C-alpha positions, 0 to 999 in steps of 0.5 A: 500500500505504501508503495502504491501511494509513493507511485501516485505521488511520483506521477503527481510530481511529474504532471505538476499536480499537488501531492495532496490532491488524492487525499483532497479529492477523497475527502470531498468525495466522502463529504459530497454525498452528505451534502447532497443528502441534506439538500434532498431532505430539505427539498422534500420538506419544502415540496411536501407542504405543497403536495399535501395542500394540493392533495387536500384542496385539489386532487381529493375535491376533484375525485369527489366531484367526479364521483358525484358527476357519475352518480345520483343523489343516492350514490347509485352509478348513473353513467353519463346521465348527469352530463346529458341532463345538464347539456339538455338544459335550455340555458347550457348552450347560451352559457357555453356561447357566452364563455366561449366569446369571452375567452376569445376576447380575453385571450386575444387582448391578453396576449397582444397587449401584455406582450406589447406593454412588456416590450414597451416597458423593456424598451424604457430600460431601468429608468424612473419611468419604467419603475413607475410603470411597473408599480402602476401595472401592479396596483389593479391586481391589489384589488380582489375580483369582487372589489374590482367589479364594484369599482367598474360598476361605479365607473360604468354608471353614467349618473355617477361615473367620473367619465360620464362625458366619455360614456355619453360620447360613446352613446351610453346614457344609462347604466342599462345601456352600458350593461346590455347583453351584447356588451357583457363579453367586452365589459368582462374582458376589460375588467379581467384585463385591468385586474390580471394583466399587470402581473403578466406584464411584469412576468414578461418583462422579467423574461425579456431581461433574461434574453442573452445580451449577445443575442440582442447585440447580434441583432443590432449588428445585423441591422435589425430595427426595433420592430424587427428585433421584437418580432424576430428575436424577442417574441419568439424567445417569449413563446413558452411564457406566452403559452404558460400565460394562455393556459392559466388565463384559459383555465381562469376565464372558463371559470368566469363567475364573480363578474357576471354574478355581481353584475346580475345582482346590481342590475336587478335582472338585466344581466342574467344569473346564468350568463356563464357555466359557473353561474349555471353550476351554482344554480344547479347546486344551490337553487335546484338542489342538483349537486350531481348536475353541478358536479357534471358541469364542473367536470366538463370544465376541468376536462376542457381546460386540461385538454386545451392545456395538453394541446398547447403544451404538445404543440409548443414544445413547452418542455423542450430544452432551449 
């Protein structure tokens, strides 16, 4: 053994390596697994809390809803009977159309304006105006959904609104004219954008800051102007973030409830209480005492959201390494 150590030292001297390298490497090799084990335990501890909450408030309620969707009030398996019954309700198709139209307006406006405003924010770099805009973008998100709707109810009533002249210029002289059924999808889009877009703008701004500077410099050297840089370099590199935003926005938009529900209460029936699928679910559960039908509609919303998310993830290469 002593001869072996002597030969190793001789080789290290010839190659110009420190004689103590072998012992140092061995020491670090023995220490490394301990550190890795500690990191693994810490990681498990951090994740465990989230997993427990996910199971308690996500997985178990979903399984419970699926159980209700395929059974009757007595717990007897009924197959797709609840799905057929709810789909044949005279309000179902209208509610589905309302939500679909709202999602079109909501997703298009979100993608276009969030990306444009994030690019504008990034263009302003780190000056005081950029910091002020980031703060302003965040302010609407501080209001909960219900509070935000109440603010907009005040803003949209020509009799008390601070922008009465603008509303009258657009041809709206009464609150009923503003919240006419044909205007609701646009109104809900405005409210949702005002409340939820600010956070996404800041997220996109952070993603733009992570684009390598040498990529931007190469585009500048190649003679790309601002529009070409945004369209050919920055937006393609935001693709995964945009997909992520669309998936979450679709899932949230499909569950539209607070805005039409409060508007229905405030308008004394001008806006129906079954405008959205979630309102219809609420009506099934708490007005008609049909918990199983409500669960069926909820499961349908879940399946649609998961399917859309799967298509976006598969088509966009969301998990592909860049």
